N, C-alpha and C positions, 0 to 999 in steps of 0.2 A: 467240847463235845460235838454232836452232829446238828446239821440243819435238816429238819424233817418236815416235808410237806404233807398235810393231811387233807385228803379230798373226800368229802362226804356231804350229802345234801341234808342230813339230819344234824341240826344244831346241837342237840344233846350229845351226840356221838363226837362231834368236833370238839366241844367244850371238855368232855370227859378225857379224851385222848390228849388234848392240849395240856390239861392240868397235870396229868400223869407224866408226860414227857418233859414238861417244864421242870417238875420236881426232880427229875433225873438229871437235869442240867443241860437239856437239849434246847436248841432254838427251834421254835415251831412256827410254821407258816400255814394259814388255813385257806381252803378253797371250798366253796359250797357247790360247785358244778364243774363240769369238764372244761367250760370256757375259761373259768378263772384259773384252773390248774394249767391249761395250755398257755395262757398269758404269761403265768409265773415261770413255767419252764423255759419259755422264749427269753425271759429276762435273765435267768440264772439257773444253775444246776444244783438241785438239792442233793444231800448226801443219801437220802432214802425218801421214798414215797409210800404212804399208806393209801391205797386207792380203792374206793368203794365200787362194786360192781354195778349195782342198780341205782342209776341216777336219772332224773327226769329228762334232761336234754341229750346227753350222749352217755352211753354206758361206759364202764371202766374198761372193759375188754376192747371196745372200739378205740378209746383213747390210747390204750396201750399199743394196739396195732398202728395207730397213727404216729406215735413217737418212734416206734420201731422203724417204720418206712422212711422217716425223715432223719434217721441217725441220731435221734435225741434220747434213745433208751440206753444211756450209758450210766445209769445209776440204779441201784437195786429197788424193785417195785414189789410191795406186799400187797395183794389183793384182799379185800374185805367183803363179806356178805353173810346175810343170815338165811338166804334162800337159794344160793347157787347149788347147781348140780355138780356132779363128779365131772362130767363132760366140760362144763364151763371152766372148772378149776384146772383141768388138764389142757384146755385150750390156752388159758392165760399163761400157764407154765411153759407151753411150747412157744408162745410169743416171746416170752422173756421174763415173766414174773419170777421171783425167787422163792416165794412162799404165799400161803393163803391162810387168813384168819377168819374163823367162823364166828359170827355174832350170836349171842352176846359175848363180848371179848373180855376175858379174865385178866386182872392185873399181872399175874405171873406169866400167862401165855403171851401177853402183849410184850412185856419186857424181854422175855426169852427170845421171841421171834425178831424183834427189832435188833437185839444184840447180834443174833446170828446173821441177819440181813446186812448189817453195817460191816460185819467181818468178811463178807463175800461180796464186794463191789463188782459191778458188771463193767467190764472194759472192752469195748468193741475192738475187733481186729484192726480197724483203720487207725484207732488212737494208739494201739500198741506199736505199729510200725512207725508212727510219727515220733514216738518217744525213744525208739531204739537209735542210738547214736553209734556210727562206725568208729573204730579206733584208728585214728590217723597218726602215723608216726611223725614225731617232732623232728624237723631237719637240724635242729640245734644239737641234738644228742646223736650225732653220727660218729662213727669211729674213724679216726684218722690213722692211716698206716704208718707204722714205725719206720723211721729212716735214720741211719747212722746211730744205731744203738739206742733209739728211742728219743732222739734229740728233737726230731720233727714233732713228735707227739707232745713233748713237754713245751715246746714253743707255741704249738697251737693251742694247748690248754691255757697257757699264759695270756694269749692274745684273745681267747674267747670272751664275749661280752659277759659282764656279771648281770645275772638275771635278778630283777627286782623282786623283793618279798611279795608274796601273794597278798592282796588286800584282805582285810578282816571282813568276812561276809557272814558273821555269826549274829549280826544285829540287823534288824529292820527298824530304823529309827531308834527309840528307846527300848524296843522290845528285843531281848536276847532270844535267839533261837536254841540255845543249849539248855533247854528246859522241857519238861513234858507239855504235850499239846494242850492239855486243858489249862494250865497255867498261862501259856503264851496266849490262848484265845481270851482268857479272862483280862489280861493286860491290854489286849487290843480293844476289847469291848468296853473297858473302863475308859480308855482314851477316847473312843468313838462317842460314847454317851456324854462324857464330860464336854466334848467339843460342841455337840448339839445343844446341851443345856446352856453353854455360854453364848452361842450364837442365836439361840431362840429366847434369850433373856429369862431362861428358866421357867418358861411356860410349858407345862407338862402336856397341855393340849397340842401345841405346835410341835413339840419333840415327838409325841405320839404319831402325828401326821408324817413327820419327816422320816422317822425310823420304820414306820409301818407296823408298829406294835399297838395293841389295844392298851388303854391306860392301866387296867389291872395288871396285865402282864409287864408293862413298862415299870410300874412300881416295884413289882416283885424282882425283876431284873436288876434295877438300881440297888435294891436291898441286898440282893445276892452278891453284887460286885462291891458292897461296901460304900457306895456313893451316898452321902448324907443329904437326902432331899430336904430335910427339915431346915438344915443350915442354909441351904441354897434359897429356900423360900423366904427366910427372915432377912436375907441380905437384898431382896429384890424390892 
């Protein structure tokens, strides 16, 4: 599923959205102000951002402008507010927001808007040009003109080097890529959390700090992945 950044100065809103999105299988990151959201965005790119407009330090529209000017607005952003005007919503959309949620946010509206946002990721023009690869003709597959009834062509074909079989790139370590994204993500997360549990001697406090998840969310994630925490505790 997706990694979603929730930016809101109200702890109640953050916790509510976090609980709902976790239950849907998403990984949720929380920021209580624009400064925390800015720091997170500099470290990594979330799949989607839920961004509150009215915050005490820097408002959401200003942060949206900042990301846009720095070339960091390459993920879908959904604005949230209970007091925004139509002009504010239009301005946010013009800058690059993909949608707007009016508070109080209903469960159905949240899930529908998030699903729509994830289905239409924002890809800047600069990134598109980098990912486009020109087709370069392979000099190995050039046609040899026939001489003496095709004898030269046959000889050239026999002398051509035998190309090695393409390596199997369908696996990343023990994880096969020939499966749905959710199953592949679950396999990776299971390996990831088991690694940290082992290296932190099964200390949930230290694992929580290392992974950046609150303990409540960490326990829920381990349970969701089928990692037996009670067995780990008994062996420590």
